[in-house]
C-alpha positions in Angstrom: 8.7 -21.9 37.1 5.6 -23.6 35.8 4.9 -20.8 33.5 8.7 -21.3 31.7 7.8 -24.8 31.4 4.3 -24.2 29.7 6.2 -22.1 27.2 9.0 -24.7 26.6 5.6 -27.2 26.0 3.8 -25.1 23.6 6.9 -24.2 21.7 7.9 -27.9 21.7 4.5 -28.7 20.2 4.9 -26.0 17.7 8.4 -27.1 16.5 6.7 -31.1 16.2 4.7 -29.7 13.3 6.7 -27.3 11.8 7.2 -28.4 8.3 9.7 -26.0 7.4 13.2 -26.9 7.9 14.7 -23.8 8.7 12.1 -22.4 10.9 12.2 -25.6 13.4 16.3 -25.5 13.8 16.1 -21.6 14.6 12.9 -22.8 17.2 14.9 -25.8 18.3 18.3 -23.4 18.6 16.0 -21.3 20.7 14.8 -24.2 22.9 17.9 -25.6 23.5 19.3 -22.1 24.7 16.7 -21.2 27.3 16.2 -18.4 25.6 12.6 -17.2 27.2 12.6 -13.6 26.5 12.6 -14.3 23.0 10.3 -17.4 22.9 7.7 -15.3 25.1 7.9 -12.9 22.5 7.2 -15.6 19.5 4.7 -17.1 21.6 2.7 -14.3 23.8 0.1 -14.7 20.9 -0.8 -15.0 17.5 0.0 -12.7 14.4 -4.1 -11.2 14.6 -5.9 -11.9 10.6 -7.2 -8.5 9.7 -8.4 -6.4 7.1 -4.9 -5.7 6.1 -4.6 -10.0 6.4 -1.3 -10.9 7.9 1.9 -9.0 7.8 4.8 -9.5 10.1 8.6 -10.5 10.4 9.8 -14.1 9.5 10.3 -16.5 11.8 9.6 -19.5 14.1 6.3 -19.5 16.3 3.1 -18.0 16.1 4.0 -14.3 15.9 5.9 -14.7 12.8 5.2 -15.6 9.8 6.1 -18.7 8.6 4.7 -21.5 6.6 2.7 -23.3 9.8 1.2 -19.5 10.6 0.4 -19.4 6.4 -0.8 -23.0 6.5 -3.5 -22.2 8.9 -4.0 -18.7 7.7 -4.9 -20.6 4.3 -7.1 -23.2 5.9 -9.1 -20.3 7.5 -10.0 -18.7 4.4 -10.8 -22.3 2.6 -13.4 -22.8 5.7 -14.7 -19.1 5.3 -15.1 -19.4 1.1 -16.7 -23.4 1.6 -19.0 -21.5 4.7 -20.2 -18.6 1.7 -21.0 -21.1 -0.6 -18.2 -21.5 -2.9 -17.2 -24.8 -2.3 -15.5 -25.9 -5.8 -14.5 -22.4 -6.4 -11.3 -21.3 -7.3 -8.7 -19.2 -5.9 -5.9 -17.6 -7.7 -2.8 -17.3 -5.7 0.2 -14.8 -6.5 3.3 -13.7 -4.5 6.5 -11.7 -4.6 10.2 -12.1 -4.5 10.4 -11.6 -0.9 12.1 -14.6 1.2 9.3 -17.6 1.7 7.2 -15.7 -0.7 6.7 -19.0 -3.3 7.1 -21.6 -0.5 3.6 -19.8 1.1 2.2 -19.6 -2.2 2.7 -23.1 -2.7 1.3 -24.3 0.8 -1.6 -22.0 0.1 -2.5 -23.6 -3.4 -2.1 -27.0 -1.5 -4.3 -26.1 1.6 -6.9 -25.2 -1.0 -7.0 -28.0 -3.2 -7.3 -30.2 0.0 -9.8 -28.7 0.9 -11.9 -28.9 -2.3 -11.5 -25.7 -4.0 -9.5 -25.2 -6.9 -6.3 -23.1 -6.8 -4.1 -21.5 -10.0 -0.8 -20.2 -9.4 0.8 -17.2 -11.0 3.8 -18.1 -12.9 6.5 -16.7 -11.2 6.8 -13.2 -8.6 4.1 -10.6 -10.3 3.4 -7.5 -9.2 0.4 -7.5 -7.0 -1.8 -5.5 -9.5 -1.9 -8.6 -12.2 -3.1 -11.0 -8.8 -5.7 -8.6 -8.3 -6.7 -8.3 -12.0 -6.7 -12.3 -12.3 -8.8 -12.7 -9.4 -11.6 -11.0 -11.6 -10.4 -12.1 -14.7 -10.6 -15.5 -14.0 -13.9 -15.6 -12.3 -12.4 -16.8 -8.9 -14.0 -16.5 -5.9 -10.4 -15.2 -3.6 -7.3 -14.1 -4.7 -4.2 -14.3 -2.2 -0.8 -11.9 -2.4 2.3 -13.1 -0.6 3.5 -9.9 -0.1 4.9 -7.5 2.6 5.1 -4.5 0.1 7.2 -1.6 1.3 8.3 -3.3 4.7 11.9 -4.2 6.1 13.1 -7.1 4.2 12.6 -9.7 7.0 9.0 -9.2 6.7 6.2 -11.2 4.4 2.8 -11.4 4.5 -0.5 -12.3 3.2 -3.3 -10.5 1.6 -6.6 -11.5 0.6 -9.0 -10.3 -2.0 -12.7 -11.2 -2.7 -14.4 -12.5 -6.1 -15.2 -8.7 -6.5 -11.1 -8.5 -7.0 -11.3 -6.0 -3.9 -9.6 -6.5 -0.3 -11.4 -7.8 2.4 -13.1 -5.7 5.1 -15.2 -6.2 8.0 -17.0 -8.8 9.0 -15.1 -11.0 6.4 -12.0 -10.6 8.6 -13.3 -11.9 11.5 -15.0 -14.2 10.3 -12.0 -15.7 8.6 -10.1 -14.9 11.9 -12.4 -17.5 13.7 -11.7 -20.2 11.3 -8.3 -19.7 11.4 -9.0 -19.8 15.3 -10.6 -23.3 15.1 -7.8 -25.2 12.9 -6.1 -27.6 15.7 -3.1 -29.0 14.4 -1.4 -29.1 11.2 -2.0 -32.8 10.5 -5.9 -32.1 10.2 -5.1 -30.0 7.3 -5.0 -31.9 4.1 -2.3 -30.8 1.9 -1.8 -32.8 -1.3 1.4 -33.0 -2.9 -0.4 -32.1 -6.6 -3.5 -30.6 -8.0 -3.3 -27.4 -8.2 -3.0 -25.3 -11.9 0.2 -23.2 -12.3 -0.8 -20.6 -15.0 1.1 -19.9 -17.8 2.1 -16.2 -19.1 -1.6 -15.6 -20.6 -2.6 -13.9 -17.5 -0.3 -11.5 -17.2 -0.6 -11.2 -21.1 -4.3 -10.1 -20.3 -3.1 -7.8 -17.8 -1.0 -6.2 -20.7 -4.0 -6.1 -22.8 -6.5 -4.5 -20.3 -3.5 -1.3 -19.8 -4.9 -0.2 -23.0 -8.0 0.9 -21.6 -5.5 3.8 -19.7 -4.4 5.6 -22.8 -5.6 7.6 -25.4 -5.1 5.8 -28.3 -2.7 7.9 -30.8 -2.0 10.2 -27.5 2.0 11.8 -27.5 4.4 9.3 -26.0 7.8 11.4 -26.2 8.7 11.3 -21.9 12.0 9.6 -21.4 12.3 7.9 -18.0 14.2 7.0 -15.6 12.9 3.6 -13.7 13.5 1.6 -10.5 11.6 -1.3 -9.3 13.3 -1.0 -5.7 14.7 -4.6 -6.3 10.9 -5.4 -6.4 8.7 -7.4 -8.9 7.5 -4.5 -11.5 10.8 -4.1 -14.0 9.6 -6.7 -16.6 5.8 -5.6 -16.6 6.5 -2.1 -16.5 9.1 -2.5 -19.3 6.5 -4.6 -21.4 3.8 -2.0 -20.8 5.8 0.8 -22.2 7.1 -1.0 -25.4 3.8 -2.0 -25.8 2.2 0.9 -25.8 5.7 3.1 -27.8 7.1 5.1 -25.0 10.8 5.3 -25.3 12.5 2.4 -22.7 13.2 3.6 -19.9 16.5 3.6 -18.0 16.8 1.6 -15.6 18.9 1.8 -12.3 20.5 -1.4 -13.1 21.6 -1.5 -8.9 17.5 -1.9 -8.2 16.0 -3.7 -11.4 16.3 -7.2 -10.2 14.7 -8.7 -7.5 16.5 -8.9 -4.5 14.7 -9.7 -0.8 17.7 -8.4 1.1 17.0 -5.1 -0.3 20.8 -4.3 -0.2 20.9 -1.1 -1.3 18.0 0.6 0.5 17.6 1.0 4.9 13.7 0.4 4.1 12.4 -0.9 0.4 10.0 2.1 0.3 10.6 5.0 -2.4 9.0 7.7 0.4 11.9 6.8 2.7 14.7 8.9 2.9 17.4 7.9 0.9 15.7 5.0 -0.9 15.7 7.3 -4.3 19.0 8.1 -3.7 20.5 5.8 -7.1 17.5 7.4 -9.0 18.4 10.4 -8.6 21.8 10.0 -9.1 21.1 8.1 -12.2 18.5 10.7 -13.5 21.6 13.1 -13.1 23.7 11.2 -15.7 20.9 11.0 -18.6 18.6 13.8 -17.8 15.6 12.5 -18.6 11.7 14.0 -17.9 10.8 12.7 -14.8 11.7 10.0 -13.0 9.3 7.0 -11.6 9.6 4.2 -9.1 8.0 1.3 -7.7 7.7 -0.3 -4.6 8.6 -4.1 -4.2 5.5 -4.9 -5.2 4.8 -2.4 -8.1 1.1 -1.1 -6.5 2.5 1.7 -5.7 4.0 5.0 -7.7 6.5 7.3 -7.0 7.0 10.2 -9.2 10.3 12.7 -9.4 10.8 15.8 -11.2 13.8 18.1 -12.0 14.6 21.5 -10.3 17.0 24.1 -10.0 18.2 22.2 -6.9 18.5 18.8 -8.3 15.2 15.9 -8.9 12.2 16.2 -6.2 10.0 13.5 -5.3 6.3 15.1 -5.6 4.0 14.0 -2.7 1.7 10.7 -3.2 -1.1 14.1 -3.1 0.5 16.0 -5.8 0.2 13.1 -8.0 -3.0 12.3 -6.7 -4.0 16.1 -8.0 -2.3 15.4 -11.2 -3.8 12.3 -12.2 -7.1 13.4 -11.5 -6.7 16.8 -13.6 -5.6 14.5 -16.8 -8.3 12.4 -16.5 -11.0 15.2 -16.4 -8.7 16.4 -19.2 -9.7 13.2 -21.2 -13.2 13.4 -20.1 -13.3 11.0 -17.6 -17.4 10.5 -15.6 -17.7 8.4 -12.7 -17.0 9.1 -9.1 -12.8 10.4 -8.2 -12.3 8.8 -4.4 -9.6 9.2 -1.7 -9.0 8.2 1.7 -9.4 10.8 4.4 -6.1 11.2 4.9 -5.6 12.4 1.8 -5.6 15.8 0.4 -8.7 18.3 0.3 -7.7 19.2 -3.2 -9.3 16.3 -5.0 -12.6 17.0 -4.1 -12.1 20.8 -5.1 -10.9 19.3 -8.6 -13.9 17.1 -8.6 -16.6 19.7 -7.8 -15.0 21.8 -10.4 -15.1 19.4 -13.0 -18.7 18.2 -12.1 -18.1 14.3 -10.9 -18.8 12.8 -8.5 -16.6 12.5 -5.2 -16.1 10.3 -2.6 -13.9 9.9 1.0 -13.4 6.8 2.5 -11.6 5.1 5.6 -7.6 4.7 4.8 -7.1 1.9 2.7 -7.9 0.6 -1.0 -10.1 -1.9 0.7 -12.4 0.7 1.3 -11.5 2.9 -1.5 -12.6 0.4 -4.4 -16.1 -0.4 -2.9 -16.8 3.1 -3.9 -20.0 2.9 -6.2 -19.2 4.4 -9.6 -15.8 4.8 -9.3 -13.5 5.6 -12.0 -10.7 7.5 -9.9 -9.2 6.9 -6.1 -5.9 7.5 -5.0 -4.3 7.7 -1.5 -1.3 9.8 -0.4 0.9 7.0 0.4 1.6 6.9 -3.6 -1.3 4.5 -4.3 -3.1 5.4 -7.3 -6.5 3.2 -8.5 -6.9 5.0 -12.5 -8.7 2.3 -14.1 -10.5 0.2 -11.5 -12.8 -2.0 -14.4 -9.3 -3.6 -14.7 -7.9 -3.9 -11.0 -10.3 -2.8 -7.9 -7.1 -1.7 -5.7 -4.4 0.5 -6.6 -1.9 -0.3 -9.3 1.6 0.9 -9.7 2.1 -0.1 -13.7 -1.1 1.6 -14.9 -0.4 5.1 -12.8 3.2 4.8 -14.5 1.8 5.0 -17.8 -0.8 7.2 -16.8 1.6 9.5 -15.8 3.8 8.9 -18.7 0.7 10.2 -20.9 0.8 13.1 -19.0 3.8 13.7 -18.9 4.2 13.2 -22.4 1.2 15.7 -23.2 2.5 18.5 -21.3 6.2 17.8 -23.0 4.6 18.2 -26.2 3.2 21.9 -25.5 6.4 23.1 -24.1 5.3 22.4 -20.2 6.5 20.1 -17.3 4.2 18.4 -14.3 5.2 21.1 -11.7 3.5 23.7 -14.8 0.4 21.8 -14.1 0.6 21.8 -10.3 1.0 25.6 -10.4 -2.1 25.5 -12.5 -3.8 24.0 -9.9 -2.9 25.6 -7.0 -3.8 28.9 -8.7 -7.2 27.6 -9.2 -8.2 26.0 -6.2 -5.3 27.1 -3.6 -1.7 25.8 -2.8 -2.8 22.8 -0.8 0.4 22.2 0.8 0.7 18.6 2.7 3.5 16.7 5.2 3.3 14.1 7.5 4.4 13.7 11.0 5.2 9.8 11.0 7.1 8.3 13.8 8.4 4.3 13.8 8.8 3.0 17.1 9.7 -0.4 18.3 7.0 -0.4 21.5 3.7 -0.1 20.2 3.0 0.9 23.8 4.2 4.1 22.1 1.4 5.0 19.5 -1.1 3.8 22.5 0.2 6.3 24.6 0.5 9.3 22.1 -3.5 8.8 21.0 -4.8 8.5 24.3 -2.5 11.8 25.5 -4.6 13.4 22.4 -7.6 12.0 23.7 -7.2 13.0 27.1 -6.5 16.4 26.2 -7.2 17.5 23.1 -4.8 20.8 21.8 -7.1 24.2 21.6 -4.5 25.6 18.8 -1.6 24.3 16.4 0.9 26.5 15.1 -1.6 29.5 16.1 -4.4 28.4 14.3 -7.8 27.6 16.7 -9.0 23.9 16.9 -12.4 24.5 15.6 -13.5 21.0 15.9 -11.8 17.7 16.7 -13.4 14.7 16.4 -12.6 11.0 17.7 -13.2 8.8 14.7 -13.9 5.8 16.8 -17.2 6.8 17.2 -17.7 7.0 13.6 -19.3 9.7 11.4 -22.6 10.6 9.1 -20.3 9.0 6.6 -17.7 7.2 7.9 -17.6 3.9 9.9 -15.9 3.7 13.2 -11.6 3.5 13.1 -9.2 4.3 15.3 -8.5 7.9 14.0 -8.2 11.9 15.5 -9.3 15.0 13.0 -9.1 18.3 13.7 -10.1 21.2 11.5 -8.6 24.6 12.5 -9.2 28.0 11.2 -7.3 30.8 11.1 -5.3 32.5 8.2 -5.0 29.5 6.8 -7.4 26.7 6.5 -5.6 23.2 7.8 -6.7 19.8 8.7 -4.8 17.3 10.9 -5.8 13.8 11.0 -3.6 10.8 13.3 -3.9 7.4 13.7 -1.7 4.2 14.0 -0.6 2.8 10.7 -2.3 -0.1 9.8 0.3 -2.2 8.0 4.2 -0.8 10.1 4.5 -0.3 13.5 3.8 3.9 12.9 2.1 6.1 14.1 1.2 8.8 11.7 -0.2 12.4 11.6 -1.7 13.9 8.0 -1.1 17.1 7.8 -2.3 20.0 5.4 -2.7 23.3 5.0 -4.6 25.7 2.5 -2.7 28.9 1.1 -4.8 31.0 -1.1 -2.8 32.2 -4.2 -3.9 35.5 -5.9 -1.4 35.2 -8.8 1.7 33.6 -10.3 4.3 35.7 -8.8 2.5 34.7 -5.6 3.5 30.9 -5.5 6.7 30.8 -4.4 5.9 32.8 -0.9 2.4 30.9 -0.4 5.0 27.1 -1.0 7.1 29.2 2.0 4.4 29.9 4.1 2.5 26.5 3.6 5.6 25.1 5.1 6.1 27.3 8.1 3.0 26.6 9.1 3.1 22.8 8.5 6.4 22.9 10.3 5.0 25.0 13.2 1.9 22.3 13.4 3.9 19.0 13.7 6.3 20.6 16.6 2.9 21.8 18.6 1.4 18.1 17.6 4.8 16.3 18.8 4.5 18.4 22.0 0.8 17.3 22.2 1.3 13.9 22.2 4.3 13.5 24.5 6.4 12.8 21.6 
């Protein structure tokens, strides 16, 4: 009974200072109904601020995304920036079109202003890469983007960039979290009604002007595209970028063109999820474009689909990553090509053959962006950094432009993206990749699966002997510690498996790769079939090893 009384007391204290009438009414109803199960869930702790910032379901209480949580996060960030010697510095705030995003952005600007920093807010919901660009372009000490990217509709999030334009990494995350923990009450956080700057379109115009650096002047521009914004904020910026550079105007998927936080046409607003591209493929069947391009809702990711004899096929992120790398090599790019450990090893082979630098990092663009001398970085989850001097993060707009340029060049030669993929397989072997991804409602399922693998590592998968098993929590010579397991397999086909909990969603993710040698073009079809068979067998054996 004491525990229940304490729970109600904590909920009432939260309610007393909730600045949002919506979440206050929600919490008041839960208290009035005596819904201890729901209250326990919402007050079992606090959303943890990490290297992905904050992300969670919108609702009342410290375990949800709401104005109270955001105000505390902003106050903690402000205190951290001042402790780092940035008192009076500029913080740029951007936001997407999700529920509460504009409110969270305004609260952040108010808190920064009240803390003695300067704040500037982007003029309307815009792609995350515009905020990443603006942080560097305006000489800010930090940038904040309110977004949950491709998470479900009821989620929102809070992503922090430091002055170099890249996302925070440790120890900044723990130091910010410590400052957040010191915030006592919301009343102790000054939040003036004005004093920050509302930016105009000049920042967006500067971002669009910067896209000139991505493309070859006077190059082919003939590719015809169907484009979907997936109910997000990408449409206007992508259309402006394509028009600026002389590409044919993309044909829009009208049902998904405008921002809508309900994401009514998709189960999950992520181009990788089953069914998310169905409307785009239907539109493509009508107008017969050369390619289909999709952004996720905050337009930092870019998906590409190509026509086949059986309809439209989504290219894997690893395939697009390799295509863009090959195109940049063709354009004479120098510097370092980088990818995360879960992405295909094909990039390393392309880089080696081209004589450019190559580096592997932990998962996330917060690590890729910090590679010294970076010229190109990608991650298999549809993230590509093609202009690190402009945007030191993944950027679905500039990636779409570079894909369009490549497809245009190939089209002029009577070739396609698929033909170039065949060339890469001939040169470096067929790198077949897949994922075993398990979405859970109970996070203990992920912990149990990882524990099962650690307790009894597999000795073989798909008949291929496990020759190396690394627990990445211990780190390696080139990588800091992370929660993950990596296996290398030997046999007829070289294979690699990496298992890790997702950093942004309640998912266990296992990344699989098989390399099948290809002697000549006539072997490609059988090599693809073999690669998929081995991947399927690895998936089955791995699921069994994890008890799933």
